[in-house]
C-alpha positions as CSV (number, residue, x, y, z in Angstrom):
1,M,19.5,58.3,39.3
2,V,21.4,60.2,41.9
3,R,24.8,58.9,42.5
4,G,27.7,59.9,44.9
5,N,27.8,62.8,47.4
6,R,26.3,65.8,45.5
7,R,26.3,69.3,47.0
8,R,22.9,70.4,48.3
9,T,21.2,73.5,46.8
10,R,18.6,75.6,48.2
11,V,15.4,75.5,46.3
12,Y,11.8,77.4,46.5
13,I,8.9,75.4,45.2
14,S,5.5,76.8,44.6
15,L,2.6,74.6,45.3
16,G,-1.1,75.7,44.1
17,S,-4.4,74.1,43.6
18,N,-7.8,75.4,42.6
19,H,-9.5,71.9,42.3
20,G,-11.5,70.0,44.7
21,D,-9.7,69.6,48.2
22,R,-7.2,72.6,47.4
23,V,-5.7,72.3,51.0
24,G,-5.5,68.4,51.0
25,F,-3.7,68.4,47.6
26,I,-1.2,70.8,48.9
27,Q,-0.7,68.7,52.0
28,Q,-0.2,65.6,50.1
29,A,2.1,67.0,47.5
30,M,4.2,68.5,50.6
31,Q,4.3,65.0,52.1
32,L,5.4,63.6,48.9
33,L,8.3,66.0,48.7
34,K,9.3,65.2,52.5
35,D,9.2,61.5,51.6
36,N,11.8,61.9,48.9
37,P,15.3,61.1,50.2
38,H,16.8,63.8,48.1
39,I,14.8,66.5,49.2
40,R,14.9,68.2,52.8
41,I,12.0,70.7,53.6
42,I,13.6,73.5,55.3
43,E,10.3,75.7,55.9
44,C,6.8,76.2,54.4
45,S,4.9,79.4,54.0
46,S,1.3,79.7,55.3
47,L,-1.4,78.9,53.0
48,Y,-2.7,81.7,51.0
49,E,-6.0,81.9,49.1
50,T,-5.4,83.6,45.8
51,Q,-7.9,85.3,43.1
52,P,-7.5,83.4,39.7
53,V,-5.5,85.1,37.1
54,G,-5.8,84.1,33.4
55,S,-8.0,81.1,34.4
56,D,-11.6,80.7,33.3
57,S,-12.3,79.0,36.7
58,G,-14.0,80.9,39.4
59,E,-12.5,78.8,42.0
60,W,-9.8,80.6,44.0
61,F,-6.3,79.0,44.3
62,V,-4.7,77.8,47.6
63,N,-1.0,78.6,47.4
64,A,2.0,78.0,49.5
65,I,5.8,77.9,49.0
66,T,8.3,75.8,50.4
67,A,12.1,76.2,51.0
68,A,14.0,72.9,50.5
69,E,17.5,71.6,50.2
70,T,18.2,69.0,47.4
71,D,21.1,67.2,46.0
72,L,19.0,66.7,42.8
73,N,19.9,68.7,39.7
74,A,17.1,71.3,38.5
75,V,15.9,68.6,35.8
76,E,15.8,65.9,38.2
77,L,13.9,68.0,40.6
78,L,11.4,69.1,37.8
79,A,10.8,65.3,37.0
80,I,10.0,64.7,40.8
81,C,7.5,67.7,41.0
82,Q,5.9,66.4,37.5
83,E,5.8,62.9,39.1
84,I,3.9,64.5,42.2
85,E,1.4,66.1,40.2
86,N,0.7,63.3,38.0
87,R,0.3,60.8,41.1
88,L,-2.1,63.2,42.8
89,L,-4.0,63.6,39.7
90,A,-4.2,59.6,39.2
91,L,-5.2,59.2,42.9
92,N,-7.8,61.9,42.6
93,L,-9.2,60.3,39.4
94,A,-9.3,56.9,41.0
95,E,-11.4,58.3,43.9
96,E,-13.8,60.1,41.8
97,G,-14.1,57.3,39.4
98,A,-14.2,59.9,36.3
99,R,-11.6,61.7,34.4
100,T,-11.4,65.5,34.3
101,S,-10.3,66.4,30.8
102,A,-9.9,69.0,28.2
103,K,-9.2,69.0,24.5
104,T,-6.0,70.3,23.0
105,E,-6.2,72.4,19.8
106,H,-6.0,69.2,17.7
107,G,-8.8,67.7,19.6
108,E,-7.1,65.1,21.7
109,K,-8.4,64.6,25.1
110,V,-5.9,65.5,27.9
111,L,-6.0,65.3,31.5
112,G,-6.4,68.4,33.8
113,K,-4.2,69.3,36.5
114,I,-5.2,69.4,40.2
115,I,-2.0,70.8,41.5
116,D,0.9,73.0,40.1
117,L,4.4,72.4,41.6
118,D,6.7,75.0,40.1
119,I,10.5,75.4,41.0
120,L,10.7,79.2,41.5
121,F,14.5,79.3,42.4
122,Y,17.3,76.6,42.2
123,G,20.1,78.2,44.2
124,D,21.2,81.4,42.4
125,Q,21.1,79.6,39.1
126,I,19.6,80.9,35.8
127,I,18.2,78.1,33.5
128,D,16.5,78.8,30.4
129,T,15.5,75.7,28.3
130,D,12.4,74.8,26.3
131,D,11.4,72.7,29.3
132,L,12.5,74.7,32.3
133,Q,12.8,78.4,33.1
134,I,14.3,79.5,36.5
135,P,13.8,81.7,38.1
136,H,10.3,81.2,37.2
137,P,9.3,83.9,34.8
138,M,6.1,84.9,36.7
139,I,7.7,85.6,40.1
140,E,8.0,89.1,39.7
141,K,4.4,89.8,38.4
142,R,2.4,87.6,41.0
143,A,1.4,88.2,44.4
144,Y,0.6,84.4,44.8
145,T,4.4,83.8,44.6
146,L,5.8,87.0,46.1
147,V,3.5,87.2,49.4
148,P,4.5,83.5,50.5
149,L,8.3,84.1,49.6
150,L,8.1,87.4,51.6
151,E,7.0,85.3,54.6
152,I,9.9,82.7,54.4
153,A,12.6,84.5,52.4
154,P,12.3,88.3,52.2
155,E,16.0,88.9,51.8
156,F,16.5,86.2,48.9
157,V,17.9,88.0,46.1
158,H,16.4,87.3,42.4
159,P,19.3,86.1,40.2
160,R,18.2,88.1,37.3
161,S,16.8,91.3,38.8
162,K,19.2,91.4,41.7
163,K,16.5,92.7,43.8
164,T,15.2,91.0,47.1
165,I,11.9,89.6,47.6
166,A,10.9,92.4,49.7
167,N,11.8,94.9,47.0
168,L,10.1,92.8,44.3
169,H,6.9,92.7,46.5
170,E,7.1,96.5,47.0
171,E,7.3,97.0,43.4
172,L,4.4,94.5,42.3
173,P,2.1,96.2,39.8
174,L,-1.5,95.5,40.0
175,P,-1.5,92.5,42.4
176,E,-4.3,89.9,42.2
177,M,-6.2,89.4,45.6
178,I,-4.4,87.3,48.1
179,Y,-5.7,86.3,51.5
180,L,-4.2,84.2,54.3
181,Y,-6.2,80.9,54.1
182,G,-9.4,81.1,56.0
183,T,-9.7,85.0,56.1
184,R,-11.4,85.5,52.7
185,E,-14.9,86.5,53.2
186,E,-17.1,85.0,50.2
187,N,-19.7,86.9,48.4
């Protein structure tokens, strides 16, 4: 629970979905972020369609990044992001009347995800715990984070590398395919 008058921190959150109504899930997640009294959305990137990397699914992702201010600490913000992921999954499952599932290495059934919310940056903090890594470790290697960040925060300085988003984008090795949503021609 948040008490008192805490300082607000600028955060960047990535939203991505490659299941069902991808755009709808991003819009719903954005609305749930906006509805939280401890989060103030500053700006949101355009929607991008991104080639799947390391996924068996052939469905392309829809990605966006939002800049926000929050008085939540990073762990509290992570809990809100996970709550949104779970809430949207439960709503989707209720609508479909079925469960999407996969099996763990031990054979237990687990629910799949329909949307990912990842905290990319929490101010200029570096957090490295078992549950939370900020800056997100894949930022420097993925176009799906750098291209939307380039749109809304090109001069933001990565706290570990001390490079701007624009510099990181220029140095991106072998980027996956990324298109402004609605501009990709399907084969």
